[in-house]
N, C-alpha and C positions, 0 to 999 in steps of 0.2 A: 434437372438435379443440380443443386448448389455445389460450387467446387469448395469443399472443406478442407484440400491437402495441405500440408504444413512442410516447409523446409528451415533449414535451420543454417544461420549464419553467425559470423563473431565481427566485432567492430573493436579496433584499437582507438583508446581513449588516453588521454594524459595519464600515466599510472596505472592502468589496468587494459583490460580485453573484457569487453562485454560478448555475451552469447545470446542471441536474441532467437526467436523464431517467428516465422510468419505464416499464417494460416488463412483460406480463403479468399474470397475477393469481394470489392465493393468500397465504399467508404472506408476511410483506413481509420481503426479503433484501436488504441493502445491501453492496454491493463497494467497497471504500476502498483507493485507491492514494495513494501520494505518491512522486513528483511524477505517477505514472501518472493520466489522467482515462478518461472512457468510454470512447473509442476502444480503450484498451488492453484493456479487457475485452470488446471487440466478438463476438470468437470464441466465448466462454462464455455471454455473456448469454441468446442466444435459445434456449439447451439448458437453462439455469436457470429461464427464465420460462415453461417449459410446467406449472410447477406452482408457482412463485412470483411474487411481485410483485417485481422485480428493480430496484431503483434504482442508478443508477451516477452518478458528477458529476465536473466538472472542478475541482478544488482550486483555490482563489484564486490568482489571476496565472498559472493552465494554461488557453490554449487560450481557451475560449470564457468562462471565469469570469475578471472583472476585478478590480482593486484599484484604490483610489483614491488611494494613496500607492505605488507600485513600489519606492521605497527603504526603506521601512518593515521594519523588522529581523523575520523571521519568528520565531514561537515554536511550540511545541508545542501549548502552551495555545491559542492561536489556532486553528491547524488543527482542534484537539478542538472547539472552540466551535463551529467550522462545521457539524460532523457532527452535534453536538447540537442546534442550531437548524433543521437540516436534518428531523433525525428530528421534530423537534416540529411542524414545518409539515405533516408526512406524516400526523399523527394522536397518538394515545396508545396504540399498539398498540407493544410492545416489538419489535425487529428481530433475527432472525439479523444477525450482522455478518460478512464475511468480510473480514480485512486481507490484503493483500500488500505485502511489504518495510515502508517506512514507514507504509504505511497499517495495517499490524500494531501499529505502535507507538501509532498514531492508537488504532486499536481497543482496545489494552490500557488508555491512557489514557481513554477513553470509560467503558469498564466500570468504571474507579476512580471516576471523578467523577460518573457518571451511569448507576449500575447499575441504575435502573428501565427505562432504554431498549435494554436487552439482553436478549435471549432466549437467546441463546448467540453465543460468539465463537469465531471459526478465526482464530488469528494464523498466517499463513504465512510462514516465514522473516523475522520483524523483524530489524533489523540493530542488536541491542542489545549494544554493545560493552561498556557497562558489565558485564554479566554476566560477561564473560570475564576469564581470569587474567590476561591481558596488556593489559587494558583502557587501562592508562596509555600504553604505544607506541601503542594502536589509535586513542587521543585525540588524541596528537600527530601521528599520520598523517593524520588527518581536519582537524586545524587545517591541516595541509602542503597538503592538496587545495584548499582554501578559501584559503590564501595563495597557492598556485599560479593559481588563477583569477584572484583579485584581481590579482594583480602581474603574470602572464604570458599568460595567456589561457585558453581554454576547451580547445582542443585538448590542453596540457600536463596541466592538472587532470583531463581524462578518463583519461588515460593512468594518473597516481596513482591514479584513483579506482578504474580495473579491477585496477589490482596489490594495492589493498588489500582491496578486496572479492571478487575471482575473477570478477567480474561483466562478461562481454564481449558481451553481446547488449545490443542498445538497441531500443525500439520505433519505428517508421518509419511514421507516419502519413501520409496519411490511409487509403492501401491496407489497412492491417491488417496486411501482411506485415512481415516483420524484417529486420534487417541484421545479419549474424553478422560481427563485426569480427574478422577475423584479423591486419590489420596496422592498428593506430592510427593511423599516418601517412599512412595510405590515406583513411581514415574520413572523407567528406562528407557531414555530416547535412544534411537539408532545411531550411528556414527554421524550419519550428515546431517541429522537435526543438531546434535551437540555443537557440530562446526557452526550451523546456522547460529544457534543459541550464542556461541561466543562470540562471532560477528556482530551479531544484535547488542547484545549486553557492552560491548566495548565501543563500536562506531555508528549505531543507527539509533539506538533506543532514545536516548536524550537529543541529539540534535532533531530528531523528528518531534517527540513530544514538547520539547521546548522550544519549537518554531512557535514566532509569534508573526502572524500573516499579515499582510499590508492591506487593510479594509478599503481603504479609500480605492487601492488601486484596483482590486477586485470589483467595486461598485461601479468604478468609471471603466473597467474593460469591454470592449465588444463581444466576447465571447459569454454566454450566459454560464454561470454556475448552479447545478444542481447539490442539494447538499443531501444525502443518504443515512439513515440509521435503519438497524435490525430491530424487526418486530420484538425479538425475546431479548435484546440487550440494553432496554431500558434502565436507566440508572447507572449503569456501568461508565465508566471513564469517558471511553469514545464516543457514545451517546448523547453524555451529557455535552461534552465539548461540540459536537455536531449541532444540538439545539442552539448551544451559544452562537458557534458560527452564523447559521442560517437566521437568527435574533439580528446580528451585526450586518449581516447583508440584506437585512428587509425580507427574507423569505422564510420558507418552512421546510421542515424535514420530511422529505420524502421516506414512507415506509419501505423499506425493502425486507422480503422476507428473510427469516432465520435471525441467527446471532453474528457477531461481528465478523464472520467468514461464512455470511449464509450461501454464498454462492457455491460453497463444498458441500454443504448439505441438501441445499434445496436448488439445485443449478436450473432447473426448468422453470421454476417458479421466477427466480431470481433473474435469470433472463430475460424472461418475458417482460419485467418492471424497467428493468436496466434499456430494454429495447423500445420501451413506451416512452421513458423519459428522454431518450437521446430523440425520438420523434417530436415530443415535444419544443423541446428545444431548437430543434431545425426549422 
């Protein structure tokens, strides 16, 4: 029987302390979310740990990962540098990297700036607004989400974010279940989700959504890039961006089960698809 035991560790990085977990044994597979932390991947991690050493972590300022200065402006470069330092602490072996949403933008930036650390990248629904023909309008809408959060509050910003992205489901830790939002006026997230949303709107959403990947560098990288999209999220912002990215890279979008976070709702089918994609890239 495969060893799927997990251990928890911390890593000091400039301006923050990251909390990360390792699960199982085998080739290294890093799961990256933004703002999603380890608990967001809880349903799929033990499945993947049957034949991989799976590493999950909480991004700086999220849940168990702390920051020295919560007011310091967030940048994609800092988020990517955290992943770079985490992989360096784990050894010299290049890793398979699966990035979801903002984590996919981080994965693309990691491959661009530290290609030696990536064996293969699966970018699942990166919200890359700059690749879309209506990027100027989308960028303005993202700025409006931020301004609404700062000047009005979390709930109104959440409504505008949902309208912009089409994503109306949000993780509801610690139980691993989810809250399907059908009426945002009645949505009252628990304390930890409120803290995640605060960090997200201030320091993560715009840096990841407004990231413009270096397509030439990605095409030239020795590590393959697979672009994923949810079968039930077609037409949403991140799925549109995935289609655009795949087109720029000269590839196609791999259909993954479910929506923007399909690994939470359909973990077995999602894990099987991810395992197949990793095998094909190898």
